[in-house]
C-alpha positions in Angstrom: -12.1 34.7 32.6 -12.7 37.1 35.5 -10.0 38.1 37.9 -10.7 39.4 41.3 -8.5 41.4 43.5 -7.3 39.3 46.5 -4.6 39.2 49.0 -1.7 37.0 48.0 -0.2 34.5 50.5 3.4 35.4 51.3 5.7 32.4 51.9 9.4 32.6 52.8 11.6 30.4 50.6 12.5 28.2 53.6 8.8 27.5 54.3 8.2 26.8 50.6 11.0 24.2 50.6 9.4 22.3 53.4 5.8 22.7 52.3 6.1 22.7 48.5 3.4 20.1 47.8 0.8 21.9 50.0 1.7 25.3 48.4 1.3 23.9 44.9 -2.1 22.4 45.9 -3.2 25.8 47.2 -2.2 27.5 43.9 -3.5 24.8 41.6 -6.6 23.7 43.4 -7.6 26.8 45.4 -6.4 29.3 42.9 -4.3 31.2 45.4 -1.5 33.5 44.5 1.7 33.0 46.5 4.5 35.4 46.8 7.8 33.7 47.6 10.2 35.8 49.6 14.0 35.6 50.0 15.6 37.5 52.8 12.2 39.2 53.4 11.9 40.5 49.8 9.6 39.3 47.0 11.6 36.9 44.7 8.9 35.0 42.8 5.2 34.5 42.4 3.2 31.3 42.0 0.0 31.6 40.1 -2.3 28.9 38.5 -1.1 27.9 35.0 -4.1 29.2 33.2 -3.7 32.7 34.7 0.0 32.6 33.7 -0.9 31.7 30.2 -3.5 34.5 30.1 -0.9 37.0 31.3 1.5 35.8 28.5 -1.2 36.1 25.9 -2.1 39.6 27.1 1.6 40.7 27.0 1.8 39.3 23.5 -1.3 41.3 22.4 -0.1 44.5 24.0 3.3 44.2 22.2 1.7 43.7 18.8 1.2 47.2 17.3 -1.1 45.9 14.5 -3.4 44.1 17.0 -3.5 47.2 19.3 -4.3 49.4 16.3 -7.2 47.1 15.3 -8.5 47.1 18.9 -8.4 50.9 19.0 -10.2 51.2 15.6 -12.9 48.8 16.9 -13.4 51.0 20.0 -13.7 54.1 17.8 -16.3 52.3 15.7 -18.3 51.5 18.8 -18.1 55.1 19.9 -19.4 56.2 16.5 -22.2 53.7 16.7 -20.9 51.6 13.8 -22.1 48.3 15.2 -24.4 45.5 14.1 -26.7 43.2 16.0 -26.1 39.5 15.9 -29.0 39.0 13.6 -27.8 41.8 11.2 -24.3 40.2 11.2 -25.8 36.8 10.3 -27.8 38.3 7.5 -24.8 40.0 6.1 -22.7 36.8 6.2 -25.5 34.9 4.5 -25.7 37.5 1.8 -21.9 37.3 1.2 -22.0 33.5 1.0 -24.7 33.7 -1.7 -22.6 35.8 -3.8 
């Protein structure tokens, strides 16, 4: 999934109350981000559900020290040139299955 930088729509809470259905359509269907303000200050953000889930997953990964250590090790392996082509990987897996 690719995210692009874009301007978020800013909606005061009063406007949100009267136009909730349209704002939800903009978020869900048009994939807009909406910042809801209260007294002129940001109070909440509406984003499409799949983007929210991706953010939650990212936060979970970033908070898992073992996963982050594995990612870092993988990056170091790439820097050292310790990589395989897809064909090499397939051959290695077939060899392991055979015994």
